[in-house]
C-alpha positions in Angstrom: 45.2 48.2 273.3 43.8 44.5 271.5 43.0 46.2 268.1 45.4 44.8 265.2 48.6 45.9 264.5 47.3 47.2 261.4 45.1 50.2 263.3 46.0 53.6 261.7 46.0 54.4 265.3 49.0 53.0 266.3 52.4 54.3 266.6 54.9 51.5 266.2 58.9 51.6 266.9 61.1 48.7 265.3 65.2 48.8 266.7 67.4 47.4 264.1 64.5 48.4 261.6 66.4 49.2 258.7 67.7 46.1 257.2 66.7 41.7 257.7 63.2 41.1 259.9 62.9 44.6 261.3 62.8 46.2 257.5 60.6 43.7 256.2 58.0 44.7 259.5 58.8 48.0 258.3 57.8 47.6 255.3 54.1 45.8 255.9 53.0 48.3 258.6 53.4 51.1 256.5 51.7 49.2 254.0 48.9 48.8 256.3 49.2 52.6 257.0 50.6 52.3 260.8 52.2 55.3 262.1 56.1 53.7 261.9 59.4 54.7 263.4 62.3 53.0 263.0 65.8 53.5 265.4 69.0 51.9 263.9 72.3 52.8 263.6 73.6 55.6 261.4 74.6 53.7 258.5 74.1 53.2 254.5 71.1 50.6 255.6 69.3 53.2 257.2 69.7 56.2 254.5 68.5 54.0 252.0 65.4 53.4 254.3 64.9 57.0 254.5 65.0 57.6 251.1 62.8 54.3 250.2 60.0 55.2 252.8 59.6 58.7 253.7 57.0 58.4 255.5 58.8 56.7 258.4 60.4 58.6 261.3 63.9 56.9 261.1 66.6 57.8 264.2 70.4 57.3 264.4 71.0 55.5 267.5 73.0 52.8 269.3 70.6 51.0 271.0 72.7 49.4 273.1 73.5 52.4 275.0 70.9 52.9 277.4 71.2 56.4 276.9 71.2 57.0 273.3 68.3 54.0 273.4 66.3 56.7 275.7 66.8 59.8 273.8 65.2 57.8 270.6 62.9 56.4 271.6 61.8 59.8 273.4 62.6 61.0 270.2 60.2 58.8 267.6 57.3 59.2 270.8 57.9 63.4 269.8 57.4 63.3 266.8 54.5 60.1 266.1 52.6 60.0 269.3 52.6 57.6 272.2 54.2 54.1 271.1 51.8 51.2 271.2 53.8 48.4 269.9 57.5 47.7 269.8 59.0 45.6 267.9 63.5 44.9 269.3 65.1 43.1 266.0 68.4 44.7 266.5 71.2 42.3 267.0 74.9 41.1 265.9 76.5 37.6 265.8 80.3 36.8 265.3 80.3 33.0 265.7 83.5 30.7 266.5 85.1 28.5 269.1 84.6 29.2 272.7 88.4 29.5 273.4 89.2 31.8 270.5 86.6 34.1 270.0 87.8 37.5 271.6 86.8 39.0 274.7 85.1 41.5 272.7 82.7 39.7 271.2 80.9 38.1 274.2 80.5 41.8 275.7 79.6 43.4 272.5 76.5 40.6 271.4 76.0 40.9 275.0 75.5 44.8 275.3 73.6 44.5 271.7 71.3 41.7 272.0 70.2 42.2 275.4 70.6 45.5 276.2 69.4 46.8 273.0 66.4 45.0 274.2 65.7 46.1 277.1 66.9 49.7 277.0 64.1 50.6 274.6 61.3 48.0 276.4 62.5 50.3 279.5 62.1 53.7 278.2 58.2 52.2 276.6 57.0 49.9 279.4 55.8 53.0 281.6 53.9 55.0 279.4 52.3 51.6 278.0 51.6 51.0 282.1 49.9 53.8 282.0 48.0 53.5 278.4 46.8 50.6 280.0 48.3 48.5 277.4 50.3 47.7 274.0 52.2 45.3 272.3 55.9 44.4 272.7 57.4 41.7 270.2 61.4 41.2 271.4 63.4 39.0 268.2 64.9 36.3 270.2 66.6 32.9 268.6 66.4 29.4 268.2 70.1 29.7 269.8 67.6 30.8 272.8 66.1 27.9 273.5 69.1 25.6 273.0 72.8 25.8 273.4 74.0 26.1 269.8 78.0 24.9 268.8 79.9 27.8 267.8 77.2 30.3 269.6 78.7 30.6 272.8 78.8 34.3 272.8 75.7 34.6 271.0 73.5 31.7 272.6 73.8 33.4 276.1 72.6 36.9 274.5 69.9 35.4 273.0 68.9 33.1 276.0 68.5 36.9 278.3 66.0 38.0 275.9 64.0 34.8 276.2 64.1 35.4 280.2 63.5 38.8 280.4 60.3 38.4 277.9 59.2 35.8 280.2 59.0 37.5 283.1 57.9 40.5 282.1 55.1 38.6 280.5 54.1 38.1 284.2 54.5 41.6 285.1 53.4 43.6 281.9 50.0 41.2 280.9 48.4 42.5 284.2 48.2 45.9 282.5 46.7 44.8 279.6 50.7 44.5 277.1 51.1 42.0 275.2 54.2 40.5 274.7 55.4 38.2 272.2 59.4 36.6 272.0 60.1 35.1 268.2 62.7 32.5 268.2 63.8 32.1 264.3 66.5 30.2 263.3 68.5 30.9 260.3 66.7 33.9 258.4 67.6 35.0 254.9 69.2 38.7 255.8 72.6 40.2 255.4 73.7 38.8 259.2 73.1 35.3 258.0 75.5 36.3 254.9 78.3 37.8 257.5 77.7 35.7 259.7 77.8 31.3 257.4 81.5 32.2 256.1 82.6 32.3 260.4 80.8 28.8 261.7 82.9 26.1 262.7 82.3 22.7 260.7 80.1 21.4 264.0 78.3 24.2 264.0 77.0 23.5 260.4 76.6 19.7 261.6 74.2 20.7 264.0 72.4 22.8 262.4 71.8 20.7 259.4 70.8 22.1 256.2 67.7 23.5 257.1 67.0 26.1 254.2 67.0 29.8 255.4 63.4 31.8 255.6 62.5 34.9 254.3 62.2 37.7 256.4 58.9 38.5 254.8 57.5 35.2 256.0 59.2 35.8 259.7 57.4 39.0 259.5 53.9 37.7 257.9 54.0 35.1 260.8 55.4 37.8 263.6 51.9 39.9 262.3 49.7 37.4 262.5 50.9 36.4 265.8 50.3 39.8 267.2 46.8 39.2 266.5 46.1 36.3 267.7 47.8 37.7 271.0 50.1 34.4 271.2 53.4 34.4 273.5 56.2 33.1 271.7 56.6 32.2 267.9 58.5 29.5 266.3 58.5 30.6 262.8 58.2 27.8 260.0 56.9 24.2 260.9 60.9 22.9 261.0 61.4 25.2 263.5 57.8 24.6 265.3 58.4 20.9 266.3 62.3 21.3 266.9 61.3 24.2 269.3 58.9 21.7 270.9 61.4 18.5 271.1 64.0 21.1 272.8 61.7 21.9 275.2 59.7 18.8 275.6 63.2 16.7 275.5 66.0 18.6 275.9 68.1 15.2 276.9 67.0 13.7 273.2 68.1 17.2 271.8 71.4 17.2 273.7 72.0 14.0 272.6 71.0 14.6 268.7 73.9 17.9 269.1 76.7 16.2 270.7 76.1 12.9 268.2 76.0 15.7 264.9 79.5 17.6 266.5 81.3 14.8 267.0 80.6 13.4 263.8 81.9 16.7 262.0 84.7 17.6 264.6 87.6 18.1 262.7 90.8 15.5 262.9 92.9 18.7 264.1 91.0 19.5 267.0 89.9 16.0 267.9 90.3 15.4 271.8 93.2 13.4 273.0 92.6 9.8 274.2 
């Protein structure tokens, strides 16, 4: 399965494909003539997608639920044929101080971000092995590369996606299956708009003044990485430089983060002397 993702015979399934990065990818796949299915929550975004792109097979499901995820993939396959490309982009985030986040947030973010990635992959991996190929793209986050202040619930779920991809690459690679993990920083999506007002000041200081990337630009880089069969993608030049710094010198990256956090810490939260 080494053809370009624009090949007309491919069937692409995109979870969370009704908004953000997923939607940008869906638009490009459809424009290239790729039979495409979307699995997303049954909400206004999915209704808008059905209206705007009637060629897309839309299936409403919560991918964090194993039974729903597997049934949704089966429905897509029944409608459009075996899955050749799976993109898992469903995700949620609620930032905040670790000690103040509700317990339910830790459960929800792990369920959606990790298990919502795992269950669709589990549903397509066996058939891809039998077919002798395919591609899997999982959207992680820069928060899956290093700890980020305020991301105590989100970061670990994205680290889990990273670990899953590293393992799958070794296990599925011999079967001709390409696994691509994507690590974006801020992307200009509805999810970011909901998240930003909840950032602690220390988180804003640590993230600096990084301008959010367009989801269209991220989608283009993902398709290019698919063609090149890359293993890891860090969209954006600055993001790529930061990612390589984090991996090459984690101690230096941590020191930078600690200094930024200390400078931004509100006086009311200063540690007692």
